[in-house]
N, C-alpha and C positions, 0 to 999 in steps of 0.2 A: 828592760823595756822589751815588750815582746807584741807581735802585729797577728790578729786572728782574723779569720774568716775573710770580707773581699780584700783588705788591708794586706795580707801575705802577698798578693798576687800585684801587688804594685810594689811592694819592697825590694831593692835590689841594691840595698849597701848598709851594712851596721858598723858601727865603730862606738870606743870607748876616748873617756881622759887617757893618753897619751903617758901619764904617770901612772897609771893605773891603781890609783886609789880610791875609784869609786866614784868619784867624785861627779861626773855625768858619764850616760849613756846617750846614742841616736840610733836613728834609724832614718833611712832615708827611701824616700815614695817617688815614683815617677808617675804622673798625672797625663790626662790630655795634651797635648800640644808640645811636651816634650817639657811640659813644667816641673818642677823636682821640689820636692816640700823634706822637710827635714825638721823631724820631731826630734827635742832632745828632753831628759829628766837631767836635773840637777840636783846636788845639793851641798850646801856651801856650813861647814862647820858652825856652831855657835861659839860664842866666845869663850875663852880657859875657863874650864869647869873642873879640872881634876885630871890626875895623872894618865886616866885611862878614857878618857873620852879621844872622840874623833881626833877634834884640835890638837890633843895632844900625839894622840898618833901620826898627823899628818906633818906637825912641829919635828919631831924628830924624824921623819922619811927625808924632810927638805934639810935638815940639818948635817944626814947620812950624806946627802951628797954635794953636802959645801952651800945649802943654798939660803944665805939669812934671809928668811923672808916671814912676816905674819900668816898664818896658813889660810886666814879668810883674804888677804891678800893677794896671795897666791892664787886663791879660785877665782875671785875677780879679774887678776890681769890674766889669767892663762884663757879664762872661759871667752873675754872679750877677744882677743886674738882669736880662737877659735870659730868663733861666732863671724867675726871680722871675715877669715877663709872663706867660709860656710854662704857668705853672702855674694864674695868677690866669684863662684863658680856660681851663683843665678838660685842660689835658694831660696824657697822661701821659708821662715824658720814659726816652728813653734815651742818656747821653751816654757815647760813647766819646772816651775824653780822652787827648794824648798830653802829660801835664803837668808833665813835666820836675822834678817834685818827688816825695816821698815818699809814694806814694797811702794809706800807714797814718797818716802822721800828719805832716800840713802843714797852711799856711794854707788851702790850697784845698781839702784833704781835711777840714778843720772846715768850712768855709762849703758845701761840698753836704751834708755832714752837718746842718746847720742848713736846711738845705731838705729835709728829709727824705727826701733821696735814700739809695741803701743802695749800699756797694762788691757789686759782683755779684760780681767773680772771688776778691774776699778771704773774700767769705760762701761759697764754695766751697771756696776753699783754707787759709782761717786766715789769721793772722798771718805764718805762715811760706810764703804762696804764693811763687810764683816770682818771682824779680825779670825785668823784663820787658828788660834788654838785656847782651850778652855783657860789656860793659866793667864794667857793674853791681856792681863789689865788696862793696858794703853787703846785697846780695840784696834791696835793696827793689823795689818795682814804682815804674815812674815810667811808668805807662802804668795805666789803669781802664776799667772801666764804671762808672758810676755808674746808677741804675735808680730807680723813681717806685714806690712801695710799691704790693702788688697785682698786678705785673707778676711771674709767674714761672718762673723759664728752665727749660727741662724738658730741655735739651742744650746743652752749650757746652764749648769746647775752645780749648786753647791752639796754634797752630801755628807752624811757624820759618819765618821769612821768610828764605830764601837770600840776596837779592840786598843784606840788607847785617849779614846773622847776627844779625839785632833777634825777638826773641819781643814779638809785641803780640800783644793780648788779643783774642779771635775777634770778629766783625763781624757784623750781621743777615745772615740770609740774601739779600742783594743782592749779595754777593758767593760765587760758589759755591764758591772753596777756603776757606771762611772763615764761620763760623756761627754762632748763638744760635737758638734755637725757642724760642718764648713762647707762656703762655700768660694771658689776663689775666681 
């Protein structure tokens, strides 16, 4: 994750998943009146798909530290704990998530709702919102943007990424080809 142009001058802290598995990274921005916004990009591994998958790599890591847990469950538990800490610090949250689960109704979706984060893409498109991958026969979004109450999206969109024929939720203004414009 990176910031460019005006966003660079507002960024004052950055970090990532403490396991160093690359599950998420974040940048914290300072706004008017000492408000803080934490923008997080996250990836939850797909269910098991082979010995060289991200899931398998994470599973091997957790076994090596004697943590007997499904990597998808570990992602959920660890991310929610991290988000709770960010919220306790007073941060507004934007979470851009490749969740590899139904963003309409899954364990991940329910946990994020319990933190009072809302589904930014589904709030625009409703439950008939777009599938976010071309092979997704269920037309359920597996990616999403979750936001703190009080953040208002002024402009947003879904753009086609040609490299993998995947549809991804738009990202904040630090990516010139993808966008979300906010007002707090």
